N, C-alpha and C positions, 0 to 999 in steps of 0.2 A: 096566700102566699107567705106571709109573715110566719105562720105556723110552721112552715117547713124550712124557713131561712135558717133559723138559729141551729136546728139539728144538723142541716147541710154544712154550715160553717164549722161546727165542731168536728163533724166526720173528716173534712179536709185538713183541719188542723192535726188530727190523729194521724192522719196518712203522712203528712210532711215530717212529724216527729219519728215515725216508725221507718221511713225509707232511709234516712241517713244512718240510723242505727244498724239496719240490715247490711248497709254498705260497709260500715265498719266491721261487721262480724265476717262478711266475705274477705274483707281485706285482712283481717286478723288470721283467718284460716289459710289464706294465700301465703302469708308470712310464715305462719308455722310450718308450712309444707316445703318451703324453699330456704336454702341457707344464704341465699343471696341478700347482701345487706341492702338496706333501704338507701334510696339514691336521691341525689340533689333535686332541687325544685324545678318546676316548669315555670317558664317565663313567657307570658302572653305577649303576642305581637300587638294586639290592639289595646292598649291598657287605658286608654280614654284619660279620666282624671281619678282613677281609683288610687287612694293613699298607698304609697310605697311600691306602686306599680304592680300590684297583686290583683288578680281577679280569679281566684281559684277557690274551690269548694272547701269545706272544713277538713275533709280527708286529705286533700293535697297539702293543706297547710300543716296538718300534723306530721305527714310523711316527710315533708321539707324539714321541718324543726328537728326531727330525729336524725335525719341524714346529715344536716349541717352541724349538729352539736357533736357528732362523732369525729368527724375528720379523719376517716380511715379508708384506706383502698378498698374497693368492692372486691368480695371474695370470689366472684366468677370472672374477674377480669384477667387478662392475659399480662403477665408480669415480665418485666425486662430490667436489666441492670444498665445504669448509665455508663457510657464510655468513660475510660479512665480520665481523660482531660476534662470532660464535662463535669465529673464529680469533683475534680480538683477546683475548677473554676467555681462551682457552686459553694464549695467549702470555703473558699476565699470571701465570696459575696456574703454568705450567712454570717460568718465570723467577722465580717468587716466592721471597723469603727468608723467607716465612712459617714460623715454626718449629713451629707446632702442625699437623702433617701428619694427626693422628689424625682429623680431622673427616671424612675421605673415608669411613671405615667407617659412621659414623652417617648420612651422607647416602645411601649405597647401602641401608642397612636401612630408612631411613625411605621411600625410593622403592618398596622391596620391599613395605613394609606398606601403601603406597597401592595397589599393584597388587592385593594379596590383598583390601583392602576393596571394590575395585571388582568383582572377581569374585564375592565373597560377596554383595554387594548384587545382582548379576543373578541369583544362584541362588535368591534369594527369590521371584522370579516364574517362573524356569525352571531347575529343578533339574538338568537335563541338561547345562547348561553345565560343571559340575563334573566330568563324566565318570565314570570308575569307579576302583577300586583306589587306587593311591597318589595319583592326581590329586585325589582328595577331601580329602587332608590338606593344609590351608592351613597352611604353615609357611615358615620361612626357614632355609636350610642353609648353613653356612659351612665350606668345606674347604681346607686348605692342602697344598701339596707342596713340601717343603723343598728337594728336589733340583733341581727345575726352576724355583723360585722363583715359583710360581704361587699366588695366593689366589683362591679362587672363592666367589661369593655367589650363591645360587639361591633362587628363589621359585616357588611354584606360583599365581602370580597370574594376572592377565587375559592378560599376554603382549602382544606387539607384532607387527603386521602388517609386511610390508615398507615399506608407505607410512608406517607409525608410526615405524619406525626411522630413515627419511630425515627425516621431519618433527621428531621430537623430539630427535634426536641429532646434527642437522648443518645442515641448510639454512635453516631458518627460525628466525630470532632473535626469540624472544618479548620482550615489553616488559621482562621481568625481566632479560634479558641486558644490554642496554644500561644499565638502572638500576644493575645491580650493578657494571659496569664503571666507571661514574661514581662509584659510592660507594667502590670500590676506589682510585681515583685521589685521592680526597680524604682517606680514612681509613686505607687499606691493611689493613683488617681482613677477612680471608677467612673468619672465623668466622661470618659473616652470610649465606654463600653459599646455604644452604638456604632463607632467606626470600624468595628472589628467583627460585626455580623452576629454578635451574640448578646444583643440587647435584652432578649426575652427573659434571660436568667437574672436580670435586675429585679424581677418580681419578688424574689426572695429576700430582698432588702426589707420588705414591709409584710410579707405573707409567710405563713408557715405551711400551707396547704393550697395548692393551685389545681383548678380543673380547666381544661381546654376542650370546649365542645366545638366540633367542627364538622361541616358538611360540603363535600365536593361534589360537582355535577356527575363525576364518574363513579362515585362510591357512596355507601352508606353513611349515616351519621355516626360519628365515634366520639368517645370521651377519653381524654388523656389526663392523667391525674398523677400527683407526686407530692410527697411531704418532704422532698429533698433530703431523702435519708439514703441516697445511694440507688434508689430503685423508682421505676414508674410503672404505671399499669394503663392498658388501653382495653376498652370494651366497646361493643356496639351499643348505641344510645337507644334505649327502648323506653325510657322513662321521662326524659325531658322533651319539651315541646320541639317539634321539627323546626329547625332553623330555615329551611328552604335552601339556603346557600351562604356561606360565611363562616365566621369563627366567633365564639363568644369565650372569653377568658374571665374566670371567677377567682377572685383573690380572697381567700379567708385571711383576713388581716390579723396581725399579731395584736396583743393587747397594747403594745407601746405605739402602734401605728394608727391609734384611733383618730388622729388628726386628718387622716385621708377620708373620714366619713363625713367631713364638713364640706357642704356645697361651696362655699366661698374659697375654700382652700383649693378645690379642684378647678374652679373658674380661673383663679390667679395662675395655677400651673399651666392650664391650657393657653391662657394669654401669654404667659412667659415664654413657654417652649414650643407651642404647636399653632400659633396664631396664623402662620402662613401655609398650614396643610391645605391641599387643594380640594378636599371633600368637607362637607358640613360635619362638624362634631356637635352633637346634641347632648344635653345633660337633662336627665329626668329630675327637674327641679321644682322645689315647693314655692308656692305662691300665697300670699295672704290677700283675701278679697273681702270686701264688705257686702254683707247681704241683709235684706230685709225679711224678718221672720214675724209672725203673729205674736202679740204680746200674750194672749190667752190661747188656749187650746193645747194641752200636752201632746195630743196625737200628732198634730201637724209640726210642732217644734222638734219632736223626736225625729220625724221624718226628715226635716231639714238638716239635723245635726248628722244623722247618719249618711246623708247624701253629699257627694262631692263632684258629681258630674252634671253636665247640662241635661242629659236624658232624664236624670232624676227630677230635675226642676220641672221639665215639661210634663212629667206623669203628675207631679203635684199640681201643675196649672189645670191639667185635665180633671183632676180630682176636684179642684176648686170650682170648675165649671158646672159640676153636677150638683153643687150645693145650692140652697135657696138664695135668692138675691140679698136677703138681709145678712146672710153669712159670707158673701163674695168679698167683702171689703172690710175684714177684721183690722183691729188696731195693730200696726207693726212696729218693730224696733230694729236697728242695725246691729249686726253682729259680725266679727271677723272669723273668717273660716280659712282653712288651709286646703289649698288645691294642688295638684300636680300637672305639669305639663312639660313638652319637650322645649328646652331653651337652647337657640343657637349660640355657640360660643365664639365662633371664628367668622366673623362677617367682614373681615378686611379684604379689600379687593387686591387681587394678584399684583404685586409690585411691578412686574415687567409690563403690565397693562397700563400702568400709570405714567403721567408724565414725569420724566426724571427731575424737573424742577420742583415738583411737588412732594417728592420723596425725602424724608430727613436722613441725616447720617445714622441716627439711632435705628431707624427702620430698616436701612441697609443692613447695619450690623446684625440685628436681630434676624432678618431674612437669611443672611450668610450662616449664622449659627444653626438655623433650622435645616438649611440645604446640607450643610457639611456634617451635621450631627456633633458639632463642636461647640459645647456650651462653656468653654473657658471664657474668662474676661478679656482675652486678647482680640483685638480688632483686625479685620483682614488688612493687608498692607495697602490694597487699592481696589477699586471696582470701577466698572465701566458699564453703563446703562445707555442703550441706543437703539433707535428704530432704523431698520435698512429698508430703503425705498427703491423702486425701479422694476426691473424684470422679475427679481426674487425679493419678495417682501418677508421680512420677519423681525421679530423683537428679541433682544438679547441682554442678559445680565452676566457679567463675568466678574470674578472675584480672585485676588492673588491671597491665598491662605497665609496666615502668620508663621506657620511652620510646615515644613516638608512631612509628608507621610513616612511612617517608619520604613515602609518597603518600596519606596519610590524607585530606587535604581537596582533593587535586587533581582528582579525579572523584568528589566526593562523592555527587552525586545519580544519577549514571549507573552507578557500580560496584555490582556485585551480590556483591561480595567479602564473606565472613563468616568471623570468627574463632571461630565456635562450633560444635562438630561435634555432630551429632544421631545419637544411638544409639536402637535400639529393642531392648530385651531383650539388651543387650550386642552387638548387631549394628550396625556402623557403617552409616548411611544416607546422609548428606550433610554437607558443610560449606558449602553454598550455600543455606541456609534463612534468608533474611534477614527472614523472618516471625517468628522466634524473638526477636530483638532489634530495636529501632528503629534507623535509621540512625545517630542520634547516640550510640549505645553500641556502634557497630560495632568500637570499639577493644578492647573487652574480650575476652580469650581464655577458652577453657573448653570444656565439653562437657555436653550433657545426655542421660541415659539414660532413656527412658520405658517403662514396662510397660503403658501404656495404648494408645498409638498402635498401628495395625495393622502386621504386618511386610509381607505378601505383597500390596502396592499400589505404584502407581507414585509417583514424587515428585510429580507433578502432583495426584494424588488426595490424597496426604498433606498438601500444602500447603493444601488446602481443609478439612482435618479441623477439627472443632469444638474439640477438645482443645488445638490450637496456640495459640488465643487465651487460654486459661486459663494454659497454660505461660508465655506471653510476659508476661502480666499479673504473674505471680509472680516471673519473672526480672527484670523491670524494678524491682520493689520491693526484691528482694534486692540488685540491682546498686547502686541509689541508697544503700541502707542501708550497704553496703560502702564506698562513696566517702564518705559521711558520718563513717563510722567513722575514716577516715584523719585527718579534721580533728578530730574529737573526742579522737583520741589524741596529737594533735600539741601539744606545750606552747606553740609559738608561736601557736596559734590560740585559746587560752584568753583570757578577758577579764582585764583588769588587776587586778581584785580576787582572782581566783583563781590568777593567775600564779605568785605566791610559793608557794602551797600545791601546785601541780602541780611546780613546780621541786624543792621539797623532798622531795615523795614519788616522784618519778621517778628510778629508779636507772639506767635505761637511756635515753641520749640518742639511740639511733638513728632514733627517729620525729620527733626535732626538725626542723622545716622540711620535713617529708615532703609536707604538703599544698601548700605553695608550689611544690614541685617537680612534684608532680601537675598544679597549676594551669597552671604553664608549658607543660606538654606537652599537656594535654587540656581547658584551660579553654574553648576554641572549641567543644568538643562539648557542654558544659553549656549555653552560650549557645545553640547550635543546638537544644538539647532544650527550652529555654523557648519557642522560636519554634514547634516542631513538636508538642510534647505538652502540649496544654491541660490534660489530666487530672493530670499531675504538675508543672505549672507552679511551684506553690508550693513543692513539695519541692525542685525544681531550683534555685529562686531562693535558698534557704538555702544552696546550695553556691557561689553567685557570689562572686568576689573581685575587687577593684579597688583602686587607689590613689586617695587623696583629697588635699584641701588640708592634711590635718592628720595624715596617716599616715606622714609622714617616710620615704617610700619603701618602706614595708611594705604588704602586702596587708590589705584590711579586708573584712569581711562586712557584709550588710544589717543583720543583728542588732546588730552592734557600733556601725554608723553610728547606728542608732536609739537605742542606749543612750547616745549622746553628743549627741543633739539638744537644741537649747536649749528652754527652757520656753516654750510657746506655738507652736513651730514644728510645723507640720502637713505640710508638703511635704518630700520627699526631693529635694534639689538635685543636678543634674548638669549636666555640660557635655561635648560630644563634639568631637574634633578629631584632628589627625594625631600630636601627641605631647605627653607631659606637660609638657615644657619649654614648649612653645607655649602650652599651655592656662593654665599659671601666670602667664603674662604678659598673658593675656586681659583686655580693659577690662570684660568682662561680670562679672568676680569683684570687681572694685574695692570696690563698696560691701557685698558680702556678706562680703569678708575683714574690712573695718573693723568690721562689725557681729558678727564672730567666728562666721560661719556656715561649716558644713563642706560642701564641694562634692565630689561624686565626678567623677573623671576617666575618661572613656570614650575610648580611644584605638584601639580595634580596629574596622576597617570594619564588622564584623558588628555591632557595638554599635548602630548606627543602626537596623538591623532589629530588633535585640533589643527596643529601647525602644519599638517601634511595637506590640509585644505585651505587654510588662510594663508595664502601667499603674498598678498599686499593689502595695503589700507591707504586710501587717499594718495595714490601714486607713489607710495614709499613701500619698498619691498623689505620683508622680514629675513633677518640674517642671524642664524644661530652661531653664537661666538665659540662654540664646541666643534664647528665643522669647518672645513675648507671654504675659502672664498672670502675671508674677512679682510675688508679694506679699511685702513686707517689713515689714509693720506699717503703721499710720496715720502719715501725714505731716501735721501740723497746717498747714503752709503750701501743701499741695498745691493748693488752689483758688486761692489768691492768686497762686502762681507760674503756674498755667495761665491766669489772666486777664492777668497781667503780660506773657506771651509769646505771647498769643493773635495778635496782628498778625504777629509773626515766623514763627510756625508755619503760618499760612495762606499768607503770601508764599512761604515756602520750598516748601511743597507745590506751589504753582503753578510755581515755578521748575524743579522736577524732575518735571513732568508728563510729559516725553519719556522719563524713565527708569523709568516704571511704578512710582513710589513710591506706595503706598497712602495713607499718612499721614505726618505729622510730629508727634511728641508729646514731652512733657516726661518725661524718665527718672527712674526711681527706683533705677536699679542702678549709676549712674556717679558717680565721685568725682573722679578727676584727668583723664579724657579728656572732650574737648568733645562728641563725638557718636559713636553706634554705629548699625549697622543690624540690626534684629532681623526674624525672620520670624513669620508667623502660627502659632498653636499647632499646627494640623494639617497644615501644609505642611512641605516640606523644609527642614531646616537648611542653613546654608551648607556644613557638612561633607558632608552627604548630597549636595548639588548637585555637589560637587567629585568625589565618589566615583561618581556616576552618569555624569558627563561624561567619566571616565576609562575607562568600559567600552568594550570593542572595538566592540560592535554596538549602541552607544547611538544613539538617534534624539532629535535636538534638538526636533523639532516636537512630539513625544508627551511629552517631558520639560516642556515649558512648562505643561502642565496641572498638573503635581504640584509645581512651585514654588511656595513659600509666598509670600504677599504681603509685600512688603517695607515696613518702617515705619522711618523715621529718628528715633531718639530723642536728644534734645538735652539737655546738662547745664546747667540754668538758672544754676548757681553758677559756671560756667566764665568767665573774662574775655573769651575769644574770642566766646563766644555773647552776652554782654552787649554787647560791642561792635557785633556784628553786628546785634542787635537795634535799637541806637540809630541806626545807619547805614540801616537799612531804613525806620525811622520818618521819618528826615530826608529821604531821597530812594530810594523803592522801585524806581526806574528806574536807578539808578546801575549801570553796566555792570561797573564794578570788583567792586562787592559781589556781583553775580550770578556773576562768574567765581570769587570767593573761595567763595561758596556751593557752587558746582559742585565746585570742588576739595576742599573739605571733605567732601562726600558721597562722592567717589570715594575719598578717604583712609579714611573710615570704612568703606566696602565692603571694602577690602583688610585693614584691621585686624580687621574682623568675620569674616574668613575666606572672602569671596566672590572670584569671579574677575571682572576687568573685561572688558567686552564691547569696549572700544576702548582698548587700553593706550597707543596712540600719542597720543589726545586727552589722556589723563592726563600723560604725559610732557611734552607741549607746555605744558600749564598750569604744570607743575613748573617748567620752563625759564623761563616768563614770570615766575614768582614770584621765581627766582633772579636774573633781570635787574633786577627792581624793588628787591630788596634791596641789589644792588650798584650801584644807580644807573646801570645801562646803558639806553640809550635803547631804547625798544620797536621803533624803526624801525631800528636798528643791524642790518646784514646781515653775512654771513659772507665773508670775504675770498677772492676767487677765485683758484684756483692757476693759475700761468703754464703755458701748454701749450708743451712742448719737443717738437720733432719728432724722432722716433726714426728710425734708418736703416732703410731697407726690408729686408724679410727676404730678398728675392730676391737682393741684393748680397751679403749674408752667405753665402747657399747657394752662389752662383756662386764666391766666394773660396774657401770650404771645399772645393768640388769641384776647383778648380784645384790647390789644395794637395794633395789626395790623388792627383791625376795626377802631379804632380811628385815625389811620394815614390815612386810606383810605378816611374817612370822610373829613379829613382836606385837602386832595388833591382835592376833589371834590368842 
């Protein structure tokens, strides 16, 4: 036997050397016949403990290295141009001086998590979509190759078809793309990229060449690739290892982005940004272990050095077992070896499943940043973490963001966007359930995890489930309590009596002025809630804030206003207009100010709609001081004055018959102004008319039905009114008196906030009045300008042409 052993071993060794060489020749011939470029590496699923996660033969290694070193688009791939907005976005990112490039990893992990959420939701009704074996493991894997400077992020999510790759990564600019570009140009903050749905493009902060390998259950495996040069390519993937399902993104890092090949750096980034992702995030990490190796025996020690996996050790043990007994226990020594294995980076339990008392403020803030994709330094205004028990059981965490989204009110009634994620038994279902919270609370961030709702039904059926109404009711109550708590804990919101006590007892001034900040961001949502939610109208009214004639620029609540009401005052006085400065000078406030009444200023257009629904508060009715019905106590001379000016009011009403003036009355609201125009109690105010006329699709004919009846109120104590009365009594047909009365009415219209139907007529009356004051004759005419004949244009053109011809001849 020994005689044939050595030749047999030599023969086998020769075969081993010849076979790879033959494989290389075949590969070389294949490459010579095809123009297709060599393509990226295969990544094995079961990597065991092989260094760098590679378990390929020498030919594959060679092919990988050639492909990766080139970083060029494959010649046989289908080429596409980026849509203009996407190209613009990528140019901004590539040329950005933004220092925090770390955001790319959190965006890719967030996208991977979304893809996993989608496939898990589909699996609720169709378990076959998950496939078999490793495909059922819903996880995110991060792998790096220091030699080739490649960072890979892989998920086993829903994957993308060829059409998805084109649509999502290149040609169609979603609304978020242009919105983000606009935001970047104003603020320069790339940190918000995830909120606009274009987070993928942040990869170009660190990479100059990107490959996206994706496999969807309904399509073949494709590769999307781009060097961010205005184009991208897509080709069917026939060279990489089949993914089964999901997406792998390979970033060919720039030279200056080498820090992202450091395992510790990646671990820190995942902990910082993605700690609360609901799927396992695993890193292919190196690990040093101590191992015993024989002191003597070069063959065995070489075997140990090249081996990095447990199967190799088992083979070594089997070899040892075949040795003689005297060689089984050789002398050994301990050496350090590097092995590779998957390391779980996010092992934190979901916050909403924990006891609220055990969760720290820092953890809530981190969770909010992860949920909202907002990684600024600002903390949320408030949060509410609670467990609901009873017929419907669920856990929820709600946050009030520090800033309102840019497009919060742009498409308020048409948008179906929701910031509340719905989970059923820890399984993500949807973030498009606008039934969970009403529109006016859509700015809240958070999630709801229900144990009562069914899992294996469609979204449409789930939307009709009776439990949703109960959940919605409890969420609204908790949300309003959370917002009220911001006000309760704000020292600036306390009454003057309690203010000193609050300031003395408060060691932390962080909450000072918080509710004012909240109101400036989300006050309009509270007002919309009063309009839309009749059930919670009184609770929402307590959250209202506004400036008043006595607030000195600070915000005031209705409760504070009522506490300062005068004895005997039954109504809450308010006025609407375009600005506080304009309202402070309004003639409607003259008498109220003199009598020391406080008046609320409403300057937001939505306030006009608000006051149509908010009729009273705590048994006190609201009274618009620019409308009829204002009561300021009894005037002993009211009847006497009415009788004294009866002839004037009757005459003036007749003179203004063509202007649709309903009546002329004695006013109880004026002090220094001769007259104002008020509207009927249930009609539009002057401010509402202005708002409606400015609407793009307004219809003047239909608006005529909603305009309030106009009433001219005169100040009987004003000298102009007294003089006008005397002149009317003397000669009611005096034309100059009629002109004066008309001019005063038009002036009152302007001062009361109305728009004139005929500005030219008003201007003519003003100029006539100026003529009279300057003793200019009414018949004086404008001096005519002398006509000076201008030279004909043709003559100039002929002279210019002749000059051009002579210049041309001179040049010749």
